[in-house]
DRENKE-986093 format. One record per atom (N, C-alpha, C, O): atom name; y, z, x; residue number from 1. Coordinates in steps of 0.001 Angstrom, whole numbers, plus 524288, in hexadecimal, padded with zeros to 5 digits. Layout:
+------+-------+-------+-------+------+
! name !    yy !    zz !    xx ! resi !
+------+-------+-------+-------+------+
!   CA !     Y !     Z !     X !  NUM !
...
+------+-------+-------+-------+------+
This chain:
+------+-------+-------+-------+------+
! name !    yy !    zz !    xx ! resi !
+------+-------+-------+-------+------+
!    N ! 16A7C ! D9EDE ! 47D6C !    1 !
!   CA ! 16A63 ! D98F2 ! 47FF8 !    1 !
!    C ! 16714 ! D9969 ! 4849E !    1 !
!    O ! 16702 ! D9D1A ! 487B2 !    1 !
!    N ! 163F6 ! D94A1 ! 484C7 !    2 !
!   CA ! 15FC7 ! D9489 ! 48936 !    2 !
!    C ! 16213 ! D94F0 ! 48F3F !    2 !
!    O ! 165FB ! D926A ! 4907A !    2 !
!    N ! 15FCF ! D97C0 ! 49258 !    3 !
!   CA ! 162F0 ! D9862 ! 49868 !    3 !
!    C ! 161D6 ! D9304 ! 499F2 !    3 !
!    O ! 15E1C ! D9061 ! 49870 !    3 !
!    N ! 165E6 ! D917B ! 49D7E !    4 !
!   CA ! 16502 ! D8D13 ! 49FD1 !    4 !
!    C ! 164EA ! D8EDD ! 4A622 !    4 !
!    O ! 1677C ! D925F ! 4A82E !    4 !
!    N ! 16140 ! D8B6E ! 4A877 !    5 !
!   CA ! 15FD0 ! D8D16 ! 4ADB1 !    5 !
!    C ! 16434 ! D89F4 ! 4B140 !    5 !
!    O ! 165A1 ! D8587 ! 4B005 !    5 !
!    N ! 16604 ! D8C67 ! 4B557 !    6 !
!   CA ! 168CA ! D8A74 ! 4B909 !    6 !
!    C ! 165ED ! D8576 ! 4BB53 !    6 !
!    O ! 1612F ! D8507 ! 4BBFF !    6 !
!    N ! 16A25 ! D8167 ! 4BC7F !    7 !
!   CA ! 1676F ! D7D1A ! 4BF03 !    7 !
!    C ! 16B4F ! D7A13 ! 4C1E4 !    7 !
!    O ! 16FE4 ! D7AE1 ! 4C0AF !    7 !
!    N ! 16A53 ! D76AC ! 4C58E !    8 !
!   CA ! 16D96 ! D73D3 ! 4C7F5 !    8 !
!    C ! 16D56 ! D6E70 ! 4C770 !    8 !
!    O ! 16967 ! D6C21 ! 4C8F5 !    8 !
!    N ! 171B6 ! D6BA4 ! 4C51F !    9 !
!   CA ! 171F6 ! D6519 ! 4C3F7 !    9 !
!    C ! 175FE ! D625D ! 4C72B !    9 !
!    O ! 17A98 ! D6368 ! 4C819 !    9 !
!    N ! 172EC ! D5E91 ! 4C894 !   10 !
!   CA ! 17751 ! D5BC5 ! 4CC3C !   10 !
!    C ! 177DE ! D568C ! 4C8E5 !   10 !
!    O ! 1743B ! D54A4 ! 4C665 !   10 !
!    N ! 17C04 ! D54D9 ! 4C920 !   11 !
!   CA ! 17D7E ! D511B ! 4C65E !   11 !
!    C ! 17FAF ! D4B4F ! 4CA17 !   11 !
!    O ! 1821D ! D4C44 ! 4CE21 !   11 !
!    N ! 17EEC ! D4686 ! 4C8E1 !   12 !
!   CA ! 17FB2 ! D42D7 ! 4CC61 !   12 !
!    C ! 185DF ! D4067 ! 4CACC !   12 !
!    O ! 187B6 ! D3CE3 ! 4CD82 !   12 !
!    N ! 188D0 ! D428D ! 4C644 !   13 !
!   CA ! 18E14 ! D415D ! 4C652 !   13 !
!    C ! 1910F ! D44BE ! 4C3CD !   13 !
!    O ! 18EB3 ! D48DA ! 4C2FE !   13 !
!    N ! 1964D ! D44A8 ! 4C1DA !   14 !
!   CA ! 19891 ! D48C0 ! 4C053 !   14 !
!    C ! 1976C ! D4791 ! 4B979 !   14 !
!    O ! 196AF ! D4B0D ! 4B63E !   14 !
!    N ! 19780 ! D4226 ! 4B86C !   15 !
!   CA ! 19580 ! D4140 ! 4B269 !   15 !
!    C ! 190C5 ! D43B6 ! 4B0A2 !   15 !
!    O ! 18FFD ! D456A ! 4AC34 !   15 !
!    N ! 18DAF ! D43C1 ! 4B470 !   16 !
!   CA ! 1871F ! D453D ! 4B30D !   16 !
!    C ! 1877E ! D4AD0 ! 4B2E5 !   16 !
!    O ! 18447 ! D4D25 ! 4B02F !   16 !
!    N ! 18C9F ! D4EA5 ! 4B69B !   17 !
!   CA ! 18C96 ! D52A3 ! 4B53C !   17 !
!    C ! 18EA2 ! D5487 ! 4B09C !   17 !
!    O ! 18C84 ! D57BB ! 4ADB7 !   17 !
!    N ! 193B5 ! D5200 ! 4AFE5 !   18 !
!   CA ! 194EA ! D5326 ! 4AA88 !   18 !
!    C ! 1918B ! D5231 ! 4A5C8 !   18 !
!    O ! 19191 ! D55B8 ! 4A284 !   18 !
!    N ! 18EAF ! D4E13 ! 4A4D7 !   19 !
!   CA ! 18BA3 ! D4E88 ! 4A0F3 !   19 !
!    C ! 1878F ! D526C ! 49FE9 !   19 !
!    O ! 18663 ! D54A8 ! 49BD1 !   19 !
!    N ! 18584 ! D52C3 ! 4A4DF !   20 !
!   CA ! 181AF ! D5781 ! 4A4E1 !   20 !
!    C ! 182C3 ! D5D25 ! 4A31F !   20 !
!    O ! 17FD3 ! D6032 ! 4A0D7 !   20 !
!    N ! 18867 ! D5DDB ! 4A4FB !   21 !
!   CA ! 18BD5 ! D6394 ! 4A3A5 !   21 !
!    C ! 18BE3 ! D62FB ! 49D8E !   21 !
!    O ! 18A50 ! D668C ! 49ABD !   21 !
!    N ! 18DCE ! D5E39 ! 49B90 !   22 !
!   CA ! 18EC9 ! D5F62 ! 49738 !   22 !
!    C ! 18903 ! D5FFC ! 49351 !   22 !
!    O ! 1890F ! D62BE ! 48F61 !   22 !
!    N ! 184BF ! D5D5B ! 494D5 !   23 !
!   CA ! 17FB6 ! D5DF0 ! 4934A !   23 !
!    C ! 17EED ! D64EB ! 4928D !   23 !
!    O ! 17DDC ! D677E ! 48EA2 !   23 !
!    N ! 17FD5 ! D6656 ! 49769 !   24 !
!   CA ! 17E63 ! D6B32 ! 497AA !   24 !
!    C ! 180B5 ! D6FCD ! 49409 !   24 !
!    O ! 17E84 ! D7354 ! 4919B !   24 !
!    N ! 1865B ! D6E4B ! 494A9 !   25 !
!   CA ! 18AC3 ! D723B ! 491A1 !   25 !
!    C ! 188D6 ! D7112 ! 48C11 !   25 !
!    O ! 18772 ! D74E1 ! 4897C !   25 !
!    N ! 18897 ! D6C98 ! 48A04 !   26 !
!   CA ! 18732 ! D6B6D ! 48423 !   26 !
!    C ! 1822E ! D6DC1 ! 482CE !   26 !
!    O ! 1815B ! D6FA1 ! 47E74 !   26 !
!    N ! 17E0E ! D6DA8 ! 48749 !   27 !
!   CA ! 1795A ! D7086 ! 48623 !   27 !
!    C ! 17936 ! D75F8 ! 484DC !   27 !
!    O ! 176D7 ! D77C1 ! 48113 !   27 !
!    N ! 17C49 ! D7913 ! 488B6 !   28 !
!   CA ! 17D6B ! D7E40 ! 488A5 !   28 !
!    C ! 180B6 ! D7FCD ! 48387 !   28 !
!    O ! 17FA5 ! D836A ! 4808B !   28 !
!    N ! 184F3 ! D7C50 ! 48321 !   29 !
!   CA ! 18825 ! D7E0D ! 47E7A !   29 !
!    C ! 18443 ! D7DD0 ! 47931 !   29 !
!    O ! 184B4 ! D817E ! 47621 !   29 !
!    N ! 18134 ! D7A76 ! 47832 !   30 !
!   CA ! 17EA1 ! D7968 ! 47411 !   30 !
!    C ! 17AA5 ! D7DD5 ! 472ED !   30 !
!    O ! 17955 ! D7F38 ! 46E84 !   30 !
!    N ! 178C2 ! D8004 ! 477DE !   31 !
!   CA ! 17524 ! D8474 ! 476E7 !   31 !
!    C ! 1784B ! D894A ! 47582 !   31 !
!    O ! 17794 ! D8C4B ! 471D3 !   31 !
!    N ! 17BA1 ! D896B ! 478E8 !   32 !
!   CA ! 17F28 ! D8E6C ! 476A8 !   32 !
!    C ! 180DA ! D8F1F ! 4721F !   32 !
!    O ! 18067 ! D935E ! 46FE7 !   32 !
!    N ! 1838A ! D8A33 ! 46F95 !   33 !
!   CA ! 1846A ! D8AB9 ! 46A1A !   33 !
!    C ! 18094 ! D8AF8 ! 466EF !   33 !
!    O ! 181DA ! D8D0C ! 462CA !   33 !
!    N ! 17B68 ! D8969 ! 46733 !   34 !
!   CA ! 17686 ! D8A28 ! 46488 !   34 !
!    C ! 17537 ! D900D ! 46465 !   34 !
!    O ! 17310 ! D9203 ! 46092 !   34 !
!    N ! 17697 ! D92DA ! 468B7 !   35 !
!   CA ! 17308 ! D978D ! 46914 !   35 !
!    C ! 17829 ! D9B68 ! 46744 !   35 !
!    O ! 17759 ! D9E4F ! 46384 !   35 !
!    N ! 17CEB ! D9B88 ! 4698D !   36 !
!   CA ! 18098 ! D9EB6 ! 468AF !   36 !
!    C ! 185BA ! D9D6A ! 46506 !   36 !
!    O ! 18952 ! DA07E ! 4642E !   36 !
!    N ! 1854C ! D988E ! 46331 !   37 !
!   CA ! 18A06 ! D966E ! 460E0 !   37 !
!    C ! 18ED9 ! D93B0 ! 462C7 !   37 !
!    O ! 191E3 ! D90F2 ! 46042 !   37 !
!    N ! 18EF3 ! D9524 ! 46857 !   38 !
!   CA ! 19321 ! D9363 ! 46B49 !   38 !
!    C ! 191C6 ! D91F1 ! 470E1 !   38 !
!    O ! 18D75 ! D92E4 ! 472C6 !   38 !
!    N ! 19584 ! D8FAF ! 4735E !   39 !
!   CA ! 194A4 ! D8E4B ! 47980 !   39 !
!    C ! 199E7 ! D8F46 ! 47C70 !   39 !
!    O ! 19E4E ! D8D92 ! 47B85 !   39 !
!    N ! 197FE ! D92BB ! 4807C !   40 !
!   CA ! 19DBA ! D9358 ! 48440 !   40 !
!    C ! 19C2D ! D91BE ! 48987 !   40 !
!    O ! 1982B ! D92F1 ! 48BE6 !   40 !
!    N ! 1A0FE ! D8E13 ! 48B62 !   41 !
!   CA ! 1A09C ! D8C4D ! 48FE4 !   41 !
!    C ! 1A59E ! D8DEC ! 4930E !   41 !
!    O ! 1AA03 ! D8E11 ! 4911C !   41 !
!    N ! 1A4AC ! D8EE6 ! 49733 !   42 !
!   CA ! 1A7BF ! D9114 ! 49B70 !   42 !
!    C ! 1A909 ! D8E29 ! 4A01A !   42 !
!    O ! 1A637 ! D8E9E ! 4A3F8 !   42 !
!    N ! 1ADE3 ! D8A8B ! 4A02A !   43 !
!   CA ! 1AFB4 ! D8773 ! 4A32B !   43 !
!    C ! 1B1E9 ! D8A61 ! 4A8EB !   43 !
!    O ! 1B54D ! D8DBD ! 4A857 !   43 !
!    N ! 1B052 ! D8959 ! 4ADAB !   44 !
!   CA ! 1B2F1 ! D8CD9 ! 4B21C !   44 !
!    C ! 1B548 ! D8973 ! 4B669 !   44 !
!    O ! 1B74A ! D8B75 ! 4BA4A !   44 !
!    N ! 1B509 ! D84CD ! 4B5C7 !   45 !
!   CA ! 1B796 ! D822E ! 4BAE6 !   45 !
!    C ! 1B4EA ! D7BAF ! 4BBC2 !   45 !
!    O ! 1B148 ! D79C4 ! 4B941 !   45 !
!    N ! 1B6E0 ! D7A20 ! 4BE7C !   46 !
!   CA ! 1B536 ! D7555 ! 4C07C !   46 !
!    C ! 1B632 ! D70AD ! 4BC3D !   46 !
!    O ! 1BA0A ! D711C ! 4B961 !   46 !
!    N ! 1B2FE ! D6C69 ! 4BBBD !   47 !
!   CA ! 1B423 ! D67CD ! 4B896 !   47 !
!    C ! 1B10D ! D684C ! 4B3DA !   47 !
!    O ! 1B084 ! D649A ! 4B0D2 !   47 !
!    N ! 1AF17 ! D6C94 ! 4B326 !   48 !
!   CA ! 1AB15 ! D6D2B ! 4ADD4 !   48 !
!    C ! 1AE9E ! D6AFE ! 4A8F7 !   48 !
!    O ! 1AC8D ! D67AB ! 4A62C !   48 !
!    N ! 1B3B8 ! D6C9F ! 4A7CD !   49 !
!   CA ! 1B58D ! D6A6B ! 4A306 !   49 !
!    C ! 1B5A7 ! D64E1 ! 4A1FB !   49 !
!    O ! 1B5AB ! D631B ! 49D82 !   49 !
!    N ! 1B5BF ! D6125 ! 4A78D !   50 !
!   CA ! 1B60D ! D5B80 ! 4A705 !   50 !
!    C ! 1B0EA ! D5AE6 ! 4A619 !   50 !
!    O ! 1B00D ! D5757 ! 4A2FB !   50 !
!    N ! 1AC8F ! D5D71 ! 4A7EF !   51 !
!   CA ! 1A7DE ! D5B19 ! 4A6C7 !   51 !
!    C ! 1A55C ! D5C2E ! 4A108 !   51 !
!    O ! 1A24F ! D592B ! 49EDB !   51 !
!    N ! 1A741 ! D6138 ! 49EE0 !   52 !
!   CA ! 1A61A ! D61E4 ! 499DF !   52 !
!    C ! 1A8EB ! D5EDB ! 49604 !   52 !
!    O ! 1A771 ! D5EB4 ! 49171 !   52 !
!    N ! 1AD02 ! D5C60 ! 497B2 !   53 !
!   CA ! 1AFBC ! D589A ! 494D9 !   53 !
!    C ! 1ACFB ! D53DF ! 49265 !   53 !
!    O ! 1AEF8 ! D50C8 ! 48F4B !   53 !
!    N ! 1A73E ! D53C8 ! 4949B !   54 !
!   CA ! 1A324 ! D4FDA ! 491F0 !   54 !
!    C ! 1A1A5 ! D5252 ! 48CD8 !   54 !
!    O ! 1A01A ! D4F63 ! 4895C !   54 !
!    N ! 1A1ED ! D5780 ! 48BF7 !   55 !
!   CA ! 1A094 ! D5933 ! 48746 !   55 !
!    C ! 1A35D ! D57AE ! 482F6 !   55 !
!    O ! 1A19A ! D5813 ! 47E82 !   55 !
!    N ! 1A8DC ! D5576 ! 4844A !   56 !
!   CA ! 1ABC1 ! D53B8 ! 48002 !   56 !
!    C ! 1AB68 ! D4E22 ! 47EF5 !   56 !
!    O ! 1AF3C ! D4C2D ! 47CCE !   56 !
!    N ! 1A82C ! D4BAC ! 47FE4 !   57 !
!   CA ! 1A71E ! D463F ! 47F9D !   57 !
!    C ! 1A0EF ! D466A ! 47E8B !   57 !
!    O ! 19D80 ! D49A5 ! 47F7D !   57 !
!    N ! 1A11A ! D400F ! 47B75 !   58 !
!   CA ! 19B9C ! D3FDD ! 4792D !   58 !
!    C ! 196D2 ! D3F6D ! 47E17 !   58 !
!    O ! 197D1 ! D3DE0 ! 48288 !   58 !
!    N ! 192B2 ! D40BD ! 47CAE !   59 !
!   CA ! 19171 ! D4271 ! 477E4 !   59 !
!    C ! 190DC ! D495F ! 476B2 !   59 !
!    O ! 18EBD ! D4B51 ! 472D7 !   59 !
!    N ! 192E3 ! D4BB5 ! 47A4E !   60 !
!   CA ! 19347 ! D50A2 ! 47AF7 !   60 !
!    C ! 196DF ! D5236 ! 476A4 !   60 !
!    O ! 194CA ! D54F9 ! 4734C !   60 !
!    N ! 19BA4 ! D511D ! 475FB !   61 !
!   CA ! 1A001 ! D5194 ! 47260 !   61 !
!    C ! 19C79 ! D5402 ! 46D5D !   61 !
!    O ! 19C8B ! D58AD ! 46C38 !   61 !
!    N ! 199E5 ! D50B1 ! 46B0B !   62 !
!   CA ! 197C8 ! D511D ! 46575 !   62 !
!    C ! 192BE ! D5570 ! 46561 !   62 !
!    O ! 19070 ! D56AB ! 46157 !   62 !
!    N ! 191B0 ! D572F ! 469DA !   63 !
!   CA ! 18D4E ! D5ACD ! 46BAB !   63 !
!    C ! 18F06 ! D60E8 ! 46B0F !   63 !
!    O ! 18CDA ! D6436 ! 46854 !   63 !
!    N ! 19357 ! D6184 ! 46E34 !   64 !
!   CA ! 1952A ! D665F ! 46E54 !   64 !
!    C ! 1981A ! D6993 ! 469EA !   64 !
!    O ! 19C0C ! D680E ! 4679E !   64 !
!    N ! 195E7 ! D6D91 ! 4693B !   65 !
!   CA ! 1991B ! D716F ! 4652A !   65 !
!    C ! 19C89 ! D734C ! 46704 !   65 !
!    O ! 19BFD ! D77D7 ! 4687E !   65 !
!    N ! 1A0A4 ! D712A ! 467A2 !   66 !
!   CA ! 1A5A4 ! D72DC ! 46A4A !   66 !
!    C ! 1A859 ! D7893 ! 466FF !   66 !
!    O ! 1AAB2 ! D7C26 ! 46934 !   66 !
!    N ! 1A778 ! D783C ! 46283 !   67 !
!   CA ! 1A92D ! D7D6B ! 46008 !   67 !
!    C ! 1A6F6 ! D8245 ! 461A4 !   67 !
!    O ! 1A90F ! D867F ! 460B9 !   67 !
!    N ! 1A293 ! D81B5 ! 46421 !   68 !
!   CA ! 19E32 ! D8656 ! 46537 !   68 !
!    C ! 19F97 ! D8800 ! 46B8B !   68 !
!    O ! 19D88 ! D8BCA ! 46DAA !   68 !
!    N ! 1A335 ! D84B8 ! 46E02 !   69 !
!   CA ! 1A34D ! D8551 ! 473A4 !   69 !
!    C ! 1A8E5 ! D8876 ! 47449 !   69 !
!    O ! 1AD02 ! D87B7 ! 471E8 !   69 !
!    N ! 1A78B ! D8C9F ! 478B6 !   70 !
!   CA ! 1AC6A ! D8F69 ! 47AF1 !   70 !
!    C ! 1ACBE ! D8E76 ! 48105 !   70 !
!    O ! 1A97F ! D8FD7 ! 48449 !   70 !
!    N ! 1B16B ! D8BC5 ! 481DA !   71 !
!   CA ! 1B1FA ! D8A22 ! 4870B !   71 !
!    C ! 1B66B ! D8DB1 ! 48A18 !   71 !
!    O ! 1BB06 ! D8DCF ! 488B9 !   71 !
!    N ! 1B455 ! D9080 ! 48E58 !   72 !
!   CA ! 1B892 ! D930A ! 49179 !   72 !
!    C ! 1B8E5 ! D91AE ! 49689 !   72 !
!    O ! 1B4DF ! D8FB0 ! 49843 !   72 !
!    N ! 1BD03 ! D9234 ! 499FB !   73 !
!   CA ! 1BD76 ! D9075 ! 4A057 !   73 !
!    C ! 1C00F ! D94D4 ! 4A2A9 !   73 !
!    O ! 1C280 ! D9858 ! 4A078 !   73 !
!    N ! 1BEFA ! D93EF ! 4A88D !   74 !
!   CA ! 1C0C9 ! D9746 ! 4AAF5 !   74 !
!    C ! 1C522 ! D94C6 ! 4AEC7 !   74 !
!    O ! 1C420 ! D912B ! 4B1CB !   74 !
!    N ! 1CA72 ! D974D ! 4AE41 !   75 !
!   CA ! 1D003 ! D9327 ! 4B108 !   75 !
!    C ! 1CF68 ! D95B9 ! 4B69E !   75 !
!    O ! 1D046 ! D9A73 ! 4B6B3 !   75 !
!    N ! 1CE5F ! D93EC ! 4BA3D !   76 !
!   CA ! 1D036 ! D9610 ! 4BF8B !   76 !
!    C ! 1D4EA ! D9318 ! 4C24C !   76 !
!    O ! 1D644 ! D94ED ! 4C688 !   76 !
!    N ! 1D751 ! D8F2D ! 4C0A0 !   77 !
!   CA ! 1DB58 ! D8B90 ! 4C26D !   77 !
!    C ! 1E0ED ! D8F84 ! 4C051 !   77 !
!    O ! 1E0C6 ! D913B ! 4BBD4 !   77 !
!    N ! 1E42D ! D905F ! 4C2B1 !   78 !
!   CA ! 1E956 ! D9276 ! 4C0DA !   78 !
!    C ! 1EC69 ! D8EA7 ! 4C03C !   78 !
!    O ! 1EFC8 ! D8E45 ! 4C3A4 !   78 !
!    N ! 1EC74 ! D8ACF ! 4BC25 !   79 !
!   CA ! 1EEE9 ! D86AD ! 4BAF8 !   79 !
!    C ! 1F02E ! D8790 ! 4B522 !   79 !
!    O ! 1ED95 ! D8AD8 ! 4B2C4 !   79 !
!    N ! 1F461 ! D849B ! 4B25F !   80 !
!   CA ! 1F5C2 ! D84FA ! 4ACC9 !   80 !
!    C ! 1F0FE ! D81AB ! 4A9F2 !   80 !
!    O ! 1EFA1 ! D7D68 ! 4ABB4 !   80 !
!    N ! 1EEFE ! D8397 ! 4A631 !   81 !
!   CA ! 1EC0A ! D8188 ! 4A33E !   81 !
!    C ! 1EA70 ! D7C66 ! 4A1DF !   81 !
!    O ! 1E5E6 ! D7B04 ! 4A114 !   81 !
!    N ! 1EE9F ! D7987 ! 4A1A1 !   82 !
!   CA ! 1EF1C ! D7410 ! 4A110 !   82 !
!    C ! 1EE6F ! D7039 ! 4A6A0 !   82 !
!    O ! 1EDB3 ! D6B79 ! 4A6B4 !   82 !
!    N ! 1EED7 ! D7340 ! 4AA6E !   83 !
!   CA ! 1EE6F ! D710B ! 4B119 !   83 !
!    C ! 1E98E ! D6DC3 ! 4AFF4 !   83 !
!    O ! 1E643 ! D6E8A ! 4AC8A !   83 !
!    N ! 1E9C5 ! D69DE ! 4B392 !   84 !
!   CA ! 1E442 ! D670D ! 4B2F9 !   84 !
!    C ! 1DFCD ! D6A0F ! 4B727 !   84 !
!    O ! 1DB38 ! D689C ! 4B74E !   84 !
!    N ! 1E1CD ! D6E3C ! 4BA52 !   85 !
!   CA ! 1DE24 ! D71A4 ! 4BD25 !   85 !
!    C ! 1DD14 ! D75F6 ! 4BA0B !   85 !
!    O ! 1DAE1 ! D79C1 ! 4BC04 !   85 !
!    N ! 1DEB7 ! D75EC ! 4B40A !   86 !
!   CA ! 1DC35 ! D7A20 ! 4B1CB !   86 !
!    C ! 1D804 ! D79D1 ! 4B05E !   86 !
!    O ! 1D69C ! D75A4 ! 4AE72 !   86 !
!    N ! 1D48C ! D7DF5 ! 4B0C0 !   87 !
!   CA ! 1CDC5 ! D7DF0 ! 4ADCD !   87 !
!    C ! 1CEB4 ! D7CA4 ! 4A7F6 !   87 !
!    O ! 1CBBF ! D79BE ! 4A584 !   87 !
!    N ! 1D38E ! D7F43 ! 4A594 !   88 !
!   CA ! 1D54B ! D7F21 ! 4A08A !   88 !
!    C ! 1D4C7 ! D7A03 ! 49DC6 !   88 !
!    O ! 1D1AF ! D78B0 ! 49A57 !   88 !
!    N ! 1D93D ! D76F7 ! 4A081 !   89 !
!   CA ! 1DB56 ! D726C ! 4A021 !   89 !
!    C ! 1D637 ! D6E5B ! 49FD9 !   89 !
!    O ! 1D53B ! D6B93 ! 49C0E !   89 !
!    N ! 1D363 ! D6E98 ! 4A458 !   90 !
!   CA ! 1CE05 ! D6C3C ! 4A622 !   90 !
!    C ! 1CB30 ! D6C30 ! 4A077 !   90 !
!    O ! 1CA89 ! D6819 ! 49E07 !   90 !
!    N ! 1C9C5 ! D708A ! 49EDA !   91 !
!   CA ! 1C5C1 ! D718D ! 49BAC !   91 !
!    C ! 1C80A ! D6FE0 ! 4951E !   91 !
!    O ! 1C519 ! D6ED9 ! 49175 !   91 !
!    N ! 1CCE9 ! D6FEF ! 494EB !   92 !
!   CA ! 1CFD3 ! D6E4C ! 490C4 !   92 !
!    C ! 1CEBF ! D67F4 ! 49096 !   92 !
!    O ! 1CC49 ! D65DC ! 48D07 !   92 !
!    N ! 1D0B1 ! D658F ! 4946C !   93 !
!   CA ! 1D198 ! D6087 ! 494EC !   93 !
!    C ! 1CBA6 ! D5D96 ! 49422 !   93 !
!    O ! 1CB10 ! D59F3 ! 4910A !   93 !
!    N ! 1C742 ! D5FC6 ! 4977B !   94 !
!   CA ! 1C371 ! D5C27 ! 498A3 !   94 !
!    C ! 1BE94 ! D5DCE ! 492E9 !   94 !
!    O ! 1BAA2 ! D5B73 ! 4917F !   94 !
!    N ! 1C06B ! D6163 ! 49166 !   95 !
!   CA ! 1BB40 ! D6461 ! 48EF6 !   95 !
!    C ! 1BD3D ! D6648 ! 48965 !   95 !
!    O ! 1BCDE ! D636F ! 48589 !   95 !
!    N ! 1BFA5 ! D6BEA ! 48931 !   96 !
!   CA ! 1C04C ! D6DF8 ! 4849E !   96 !
!    C ! 1C498 ! D6B43 ! 48104 !   96 !
!    O ! 1C48D ! D6C38 ! 47C4E !   96 !
!    N ! 1C819 ! D6814 ! 48308 !   97 !
!   CA ! 1CB24 ! D64A9 ! 47EAD !   97 !
!    C ! 1C8E6 ! D6086 ! 47BE8 !   97 !
!    O ! 1CAF0 ! D5E0B ! 47853 !   97 !
!    N ! 1C40A ! D5FE2 ! 47E0A !   98 !
!   CA ! 1C1D8 ! D5A01 ! 47BF4 !   98 !
!    C ! 1BD92 ! D5BAF ! 477AF !   98 !
!    O ! 1BB1A ! D5853 ! 4754A !   98 !
+------+-------+-------+-------+------+
């Protein structure tokens, strides 16, 4: 897989950020699947599951090879997994269940 150089990106809106994140993750996922046969994504906090929810909608949903994805996350909140503050719940609600 081609090394990606770090860069700073500044977006004018939350929607622009979400769209660019979806584009970027899709690009990296496609490259990983092509090179290694699978893509692993680790979610570690913040509102990333909400933003990645964009991948479950057109036009992205038809482009993603979901069966090749492995999604992991770290849960730092000490709450039941179905609690709205649970990162598990957020990941399932906004992204994984779609």
